[in-house]
C-alpha positions as CSV (number, residue, x, y, z in Angstrom):
1,X,195.2,63.2,44.7
2,X,195.3,60.1,46.8
3,X,197.7,57.4,45.7
4,X,197.6,53.9,47.2
5,X,200.9,52.2,47.5
6,X,199.2,48.8,47.7
7,X,196.4,47.4,45.7
8,X,193.0,47.2,47.4
9,X,193.0,43.4,47.7
10,X,196.4,43.4,49.4
11,X,195.1,46.2,51.8
12,X,192.1,44.2,52.7
13,X,194.2,41.1,53.5
14,X,196.7,43.1,55.5
15,X,196.6,44.1,59.1
16,X,195.1,47.4,58.1
17,X,191.6,45.9,58.5
18,X,191.9,44.0,61.8
19,X,188.8,43.7,64.0
20,X,189.6,45.7,67.1
21,X,188.6,44.4,70.5
22,X,188.5,47.1,73.2
23,X,187.7,45.0,76.2
24,X,188.3,41.4,77.2
25,X,185.1,40.4,79.0
26,X,185.7,36.7,79.2
27,X,186.6,37.1,82.9
28,X,183.2,38.6,83.6
29,X,181.3,35.5,82.5
30,X,180.9,34.2,86.1
31,X,179.1,37.5,86.9
32,X,176.6,37.0,84.1
33,X,173.1,35.5,84.4
34,X,171.5,34.6,81.1
35,X,167.8,34.0,81.0
36,X,167.1,30.4,79.8
37,X,165.0,31.6,76.9
38,X,167.7,33.9,75.8
39,X,170.3,31.2,76.2
40,X,168.3,28.8,74.0
41,X,167.7,31.5,71.3
42,X,171.4,32.4,71.3
43,X,172.3,28.7,70.8
44,X,170.2,28.9,67.6
45,X,167.2,26.8,68.5
46,X,164.5,29.3,69.0
47,X,164.9,32.5,67.1
48,X,166.4,35.9,67.3
49,X,167.3,37.9,70.4
50,X,166.8,41.6,70.8
51,X,169.0,43.3,73.3
52,X,167.3,46.1,75.2
53,X,169.0,48.8,77.2
54,X,167.6,49.5,80.7
55,X,168.4,53.1,81.4
56,X,165.0,54.0,80.0
57,X,163.6,52.1,83.0
58,X,166.1,53.5,85.6
59,X,166.7,57.0,84.4
60,X,164.5,57.8,81.4
61,X,160.9,57.9,82.8
62,X,159.1,58.2,86.1
63,X,157.5,55.2,87.8
64,X,155.1,53.6,86.8
65,X,155.5,54.7,83.2
66,X,159.0,53.3,83.0
67,X,157.9,49.8,84.0
68,X,154.8,49.8,81.8
69,X,157.0,50.9,78.8
70,X,159.6,48.3,79.5
71,X,157.0,45.5,79.7
72,X,155.2,46.8,76.6
73,X,158.5,46.9,74.6
74,X,159.3,43.3,75.6
75,X,155.8,42.3,74.6
76,X,156.2,43.9,71.2
77,X,159.5,42.1,70.6
78,X,157.7,38.8,71.5
79,X,154.8,39.5,69.2
80,X,157.3,40.0,66.3
81,X,158.8,36.5,67.0
82,X,162.0,37.4,68.8
83,X,163.2,37.0,72.4
84,X,163.6,40.2,74.4
85,X,166.8,40.4,76.5
86,X,166.7,43.5,78.7
87,X,170.2,43.9,80.0
88,X,170.7,45.4,83.4
89,X,172.8,44.9,86.5
90,X,171.1,43.7,89.7
91,X,173.1,43.4,92.9
92,X,176.4,43.3,91.1
93,X,175.4,40.7,88.5
94,X,174.8,41.3,84.8
95,X,171.3,40.1,83.8
96,X,170.8,39.2,80.2
97,X,167.1,39.0,80.1
98,X,165.3,40.2,83.2
99,X,162.3,39.0,85.0
100,X,159.2,41.2,85.6
101,X,160.1,41.3,89.3
102,X,163.7,42.6,88.5
103,X,162.3,45.2,86.1
104,X,159.8,46.4,88.8
105,X,162.7,46.6,91.3
106,X,164.9,48.6,88.9
107,X,161.9,50.9,88.0
108,X,161.4,51.9,91.6
109,X,164.9,52.0,93.1
110,X,168.0,54.2,93.0
111,X,170.4,52.8,90.5
112,X,173.5,53.8,88.7
113,X,173.4,54.8,85.0
114,X,175.9,52.2,83.8
115,X,177.9,52.8,80.6
116,X,180.9,50.7,79.5
117,X,183.2,52.8,81.7
118,X,181.0,52.2,84.8
119,X,180.6,48.5,84.5
120,X,183.5,47.3,86.6
121,X,182.7,49.8,89.4
122,X,179.0,48.7,89.6
123,X,179.8,45.0,89.5
124,X,182.7,45.4,92.0
125,X,180.5,47.2,94.5
126,X,177.6,44.8,94.1
127,X,175.3,47.6,93.0
128,X,172.4,47.8,90.6
129,X,172.3,49.8,87.4
130,X,170.5,50.5,84.2
131,X,172.7,49.9,81.2
132,X,173.1,52.6,78.6
133,X,173.2,51.7,74.9
134,X,177.1,51.5,75.1
135,X,176.9,49.3,78.2
136,X,174.2,47.1,76.6
137,X,176.2,46.7,73.4
138,X,179.3,45.7,75.4
139,X,177.4,43.0,77.3
140,X,175.6,41.8,74.1
141,X,178.9,41.4,72.4
142,X,180.3,39.0,75.0
């Protein structure tokens, strides 16, 4: 039988339920380019933002299907009234919301599959990469 030594309200108000932060990304902000439409939506003036990972483009499908799929997914997000924000790394810069040209480049080039553990390496070397779900969520939480 489980016996709590504290009441539930005192547990909730204690340090037992502290939001954990696993990475301080504030120093990365000079390396982040946010698309103006995404920026406006994040400021609350023009709707919801849907963060999209980019490894499906760089590692999930062959060209040109990868590019066609990425553009179609972004189009569907727009049709539903939200702003798509495909997150990727291009030449050592985090892109939150990519252009069609950047997507085309990522779809055709060798890139690094970038998870949260790889982010510093890819940025530091000035490389390009498709973000995994974990990498995308890390950037989206900045």
